[in-house]
C-alpha positions in Angstrom: 35.3 -7.4 -3.6 31.8 -7.4 -2.6 29.5 -4.9 -2.7 29.0 -2.7 0.5 26.5 -3.1 2.9 23.4 -0.7 2.7 22.8 1.3 5.7 18.6 0.9 6.4 16.8 3.6 8.7 13.2 2.9 10.0 11.1 6.3 10.3 7.9 5.3 12.6 7.6 1.9 15.2 4.1 1.5 15.1 2.9 -2.1 13.4 3.6 -1.3 10.1 7.4 -1.5 10.5 7.1 -4.8 11.0 6.8 -6.0 7.1 10.1 -4.5 6.9 12.3 -4.9 10.2 12.1 -8.5 9.9 13.3 -8.5 5.8 15.8 -6.1 6.6 17.1 -7.8 9.4 17.6 -11.3 7.3 19.1 -9.9 4.4 23.1 -9.6 4.1 23.4 -6.7 1.7 21.7 -4.5 4.1 22.3 -3.3 7.6 19.5 -2.1 9.9 21.3 0.7 10.9 18.8 3.2 12.5 15.7 3.3 14.0 13.3 6.7 14.6 9.7 6.8 16.5 8.4 9.8 18.7 7.9 7.7 21.7 11.1 7.9 23.9 10.5 5.1 26.1 8.9 2.8 23.0 11.9 3.7 21.0 14.3 2.9 23.7 12.9 -0.5 24.1 12.8 -1.2 20.5 16.0 -0.1 19.6 17.2 -2.5 22.4 15.1 -5.4 21.1 16.5 -5.1 17.8 20.2 -4.2 18.9 20.3 -0.6 16.8 22.1 1.9 18.7 21.4 4.7 16.6 18.1 5.7 17.8 15.7 9.0 17.1 13.3 10.9 18.1 13.3 13.4 15.1 13.5 11.7 11.9 15.5 14.8 11.0 18.2 13.7 13.1 18.5 10.7 11.4 18.4 11.9 8.0 21.4 13.9 9.1 23.4 10.5 9.6 25.8 10.8 6.9 25.8 6.8 7.1 22.3 5.8 6.2 22.0 5.2 3.1 18.2 4.6 2.3 15.1 4.6 4.7 11.2 3.1 5.3 9.2 5.6 5.8 6.1 4.1 8.3 4.1 6.5 9.4 1.1 7.8 9.4 -0.6 8.9 5.9 -0.4 12.9 6.7 3.3 12.3 7.6 4.3 10.2 4.3 5.1 13.9 1.7 7.2 15.7 4.5 9.0 12.7 5.5 9.8 11.3 2.2 10.7 14.9 0.4 12.7 15.6 3.5 14.6 12.0 3.4 15.2 12.2 -0.8 17.0 15.8 -0.5 19.2 14.0 2.4 20.1 11.6 0.1 18.2 8.7 1.1 16.8 6.3 -0.8 12.7 5.9 0.1 10.5 3.4 0.3 7.5 4.7 1.5 4.5 2.8 2.9 1.0 2.8 0.8 -0.9 5.4 -0.1 1.9 7.0 -1.2 0.7 10.5 -0.1 -2.9 12.1 0.8 -3.6 13.8 -2.6 -2.0 14.4 -5.4 -0.1 17.5 -5.1 2.0 16.0 -2.4 2.5 12.8 -4.4 4.2 15.0 -7.1 6.0 16.7 -4.8 7.3 13.9 -3.3 8.0 12.5 -7.2 9.4 15.7 -8.1 12.0 15.4 -5.2 12.8 11.6 -6.4 13.9 12.8 -9.7 15.6 15.7 -8.6 17.9 13.9 -6.3 18.5 11.3 -8.1 17.8 8.8 -5.7 14.6 5.9 -5.7 11.3 6.3 -4.2 9.5 3.3 -4.1 5.9 2.6 -2.5 4.9 -0.5 -1.3 2.2 -1.7 -3.1 2.4 -5.1 -1.9 -0.4 -6.9 -3.9 1.6 -6.8 -7.0 4.0 -9.0 -5.8 2.1 -11.8 -4.8 2.6 -15.2 -6.8 -0.7 -15.1 -8.0 -0.8 -11.3 -9.5 2.4 -12.0 -10.9 0.5 -14.9 -12.4 -2.3 -12.6 -13.6 0.2 -10.7 -15.0 1.8 -12.4 -16.9 -1.1 -13.8 -18.8 -2.9 -10.1 -19.0 0.5 -9.0 -21.0 0.4 -12.6 -22.9 -2.9 -11.2 -24.8 -4.8 -14.5 -23.3 -8.0 -12.0 -21.9 -7.7 -10.0 -25.3 -9.4 -6.2 -24.3 -10.0 -6.6 -20.8 -13.3 -3.9 -20.8 -14.3 -4.7 -16.9 -12.9 -4.7 -13.8 -14.4 -6.0 -10.5 -12.8 -5.8 -7.4 -13.6 -5.2 -3.5 -12.4 -5.8 0.1 -15.0 -6.6 2.4 -14.1 -6.8 5.9 -17.2 -7.7 8.3 -18.3 -5.9 11.5 -15.4 -6.7 13.8 -13.0 -5.7 12.0 -13.0 -1.8 12.1 -9.6 0.0 13.4 -9.1 0.3 16.7 -8.3 3.9 18.1 -5.4 2.4 19.8 -2.9 -0.9 20.1 -1.4 -2.4 22.6 2.5 -2.6 22.1 4.3 -5.9 22.6 5.6 -4.1 26.0 2.2 -3.3 27.5 2.1 0.2 26.6 -1.0 1.8 24.6 -0.5 4.3 21.4 -3.3 6.1 19.5 -3.9 4.7 15.8 -7.2 6.4 15.1 -5.2 8.1 11.8 -7.2 5.7 9.8 -10.9 7.2 11.1 -10.0 10.7 11.1 -10.7 12.6 8.0 -8.0 15.3 8.5 -5.2 12.7 9.2 -5.7 11.3 5.6 -7.6 8.4 7.1 -10.3 6.2 5.4 -10.9 3.0 3.7 -10.5 4.3 0.2 -7.2 4.9 1.2 -6.1 2.2 3.4 -7.2 -0.7 1.0 -8.9 1.1 -1.7 -5.6 1.9 -2.9 -4.2 -1.7 -2.7 -7.1 -3.1 -5.5 -6.4 0.3 -7.6 -2.8 -0.1 -7.5 -3.2 -4.3 -8.8 -5.8 -3.3 -11.2 -4.0 -0.4 -13.0 -0.7 -2.2 -12.8 -2.3 -5.7 -14.2 -3.9 -3.3 -17.3 -0.7 -0.9 -17.5 -2.2 2.1 -16.1 -5.1 3.6 -18.6 -6.0 6.8 -17.7 -9.0 7.8 -15.8 -11.8 10.0 -17.2 -14.4 9.5 -15.3 -15.4 8.4 -11.9 -19.0 8.0 -9.9 -18.3 7.3 -5.7 -20.7 7.4 -2.8 -18.7 7.5 0.6 -20.2 6.1 3.9 -19.6 6.2 7.7 -21.8 4.0 9.3 -19.9 2.5 12.6 -17.3 3.9 15.1 -15.0 1.0 16.3 -17.0 -2.3 18.0 -16.2 -4.1 21.6 -13.6 -1.0 22.7 -14.5 1.3 25.8 -14.1 4.4 25.5 -14.7 4.4 21.6 -17.0 7.6 21.9 -14.1 9.8 22.8 -11.9 9.3 19.4 -13.2 11.4 16.6 -14.4 8.6 13.5 -14.8 11.1 10.6 -13.3 9.5 7.4 -15.2 6.3 5.2 -15.6 3.3 6.2 -17.4 2.1 3.3 -16.9 3.1 -0.4 -18.1 2.1 -3.5 -17.7 3.5 -6.7 -17.2 3.4 -10.7 -14.8 4.3 -12.8 -14.2 4.5 -16.6 -10.9 4.7 -18.7 -9.4 6.3 -21.5 -9.2 3.0 -23.2 -12.9 1.9 -23.0 -12.4 -0.1 -20.0 -14.4 0.5 -16.2 -13.7 -0.8 -13.2 -16.7 -1.4 -10.2 -14.9 -0.7 -6.5 -16.4 -1.7 -3.3 -14.1 -1.6 0.2 -15.1 -1.1 3.4 -13.4 -1.4 7.0 -16.9 -3.1 8.6 -20.3 -3.7 7.5 -23.1 -6.3 7.6 -21.7 -9.2 5.5 -20.6 -12.7 6.1 -16.9 -13.4 5.2 -13.9 -11.3 5.1 -13.2 -11.4 1.3 -10.6 -10.1 -0.9 -11.1 -10.2 -5.0 -10.0 -8.9 -8.1 -11.9 -10.3 -11.2 -10.8 -9.8 -15.1 -13.6 -9.5 -17.7 -12.4 -9.9 -21.4 -13.6 -11.0 -24.7 -11.3 -13.7 -24.9 -11.1 -15.4 -21.4 -11.7 -14.0 -17.7 -10.1 -14.6 -14.3 -10.8 -14.8 -10.6 -7.8 -13.5 -7.7 -10.5 -14.1 -4.9 -8.2 -14.6 -1.4 -5.2 -15.9 -2.8 -6.7 -18.1 -5.0 -6.8 -17.6 -8.7 -9.1 -19.5 -11.7 -9.4 -18.5 -15.5 -12.5 -19.1 -17.4 -12.0 -19.5 -21.3 -13.5 -21.1 -24.3 -11.3 -24.4 -25.5 -12.1 -26.4 -28.2 -15.6 -25.9 -27.9 -16.0 -25.8 -24.7 -16.7 -23.2 -21.7 -14.0 -24.1 -18.8 -12.8 -23.0 -15.4 -9.5 -23.7 -14.6 -8.0 -23.5 -10.8 -4.6 -23.0 -10.2 -3.9 -25.4 -7.6 -0.6 -24.3 -7.5 1.9 -21.1 -8.8 5.1 -21.4 -9.9 6.1 -18.3 -9.1 7.8 -17.0 -6.1 6.3 -14.6 -4.0 8.3 -11.5 -4.1 8.4 -9.7 -0.5 8.0 -6.3 -1.6 10.6 -5.1 0.9 13.4 -7.3 -0.7 12.2 -5.9 -4.5 13.5 -2.4 -2.9 16.6 -3.8 -1.8 17.2 -5.1 -5.3 16.5 -1.7 -6.9 19.1 -0.3 -4.4 21.9 -3.1 -4.5 21.4 -3.3 -8.1 20.7 0.3 -9.0 17.6 -0.5 -11.2 14.1 1.3 -11.4 12.1 0.7 -8.6 9.1 -2.0 -9.1 6.2 0.3 -7.5 7.5 4.1 -9.7 6.7 7.1 -7.9 5.2 8.5 -11.0 2.5 5.6 -10.6 2.5 6.3 -6.5 1.2 10.1 -8.3 -1.1 8.3 -11.3 -2.8 6.5 -7.5 -3.6 9.2 -5.7 -4.8 11.2 -8.3 -7.3 8.4 -8.5 -7.8 8.5 -5.1 -8.7 12.3 -4.8 -11.5 12.0 -8.2 -13.5 9.6 -6.1 -13.1 11.6 -2.9 -14.3 14.6 -5.1 -17.1 12.9 -6.5 -18.3 11.5 -2.7 -18.5 14.6 -1.6 -19.5 15.0 2.3 -19.4 11.0 3.4 -23.0 10.1 3.8 
């Protein structure tokens, strides 16, 4: 007799939910059994489009459905803690979007709720699952790089990419997503893009303990090419630059921006080791090392690693009763680093 199908609920039907729902819909091990959104009109439209009978305006009502085994939390950052803790307390496994929470105290409460409930809590740090990231991790673990003493990493967006205060749905309606730009709503580029880069760097190097940070954060632009942008609050950082130090002697240079006067949109992570170096830039991987007395550059033409979908990885850990590949304890460490960066930056300039 086969394993029982896992009944999944998706809390929040905004843009990020489109990264969850197709995988659930296409996996025979699960059933998309419930959805939730505060916008009743959109909820009715989307639940009808998906063919989901159980549709809720309030996530507490969804969590009261005893047939739901697990949920995806696809809400704005400031709601992650409340929804996740409530879900865990209701006996549901949880996949929570990154960043885990808006501060370390909230993240710790989520972690403790997971331990107490005995349910899975995974944070969706999807950069780890890319084929290139898996290749880098294997080579780091093999000792190829020797001592990794510096990581340089950045996610730079040119102007024209700033998060818009509103977005248009497929039914033609508009909704506010300006929490990306609001400090009190847990917005800001450090939490949005920085969480990805910090997590990847920590994953590759085994989560060394942070000892010191120096960070500067700036808000210089508003959303462009939009009528009425002046009616919205833009007070979270749109660019941050930092230097971080760790207890193993490694340091990290970090830069993230929603928009600035730069040439191209680029994402990179560079590893500096005593035996070799590497670059992951816009999905391409290169290795730099010495072979038979020659300094070489080796570009990966094709990785044999199959790119793992982070949603599929969550299904795996629930179905197989294994530890999530991104644990809640690791999520707490990322939020602690973000807290330290914000504390160092002080007032946004």
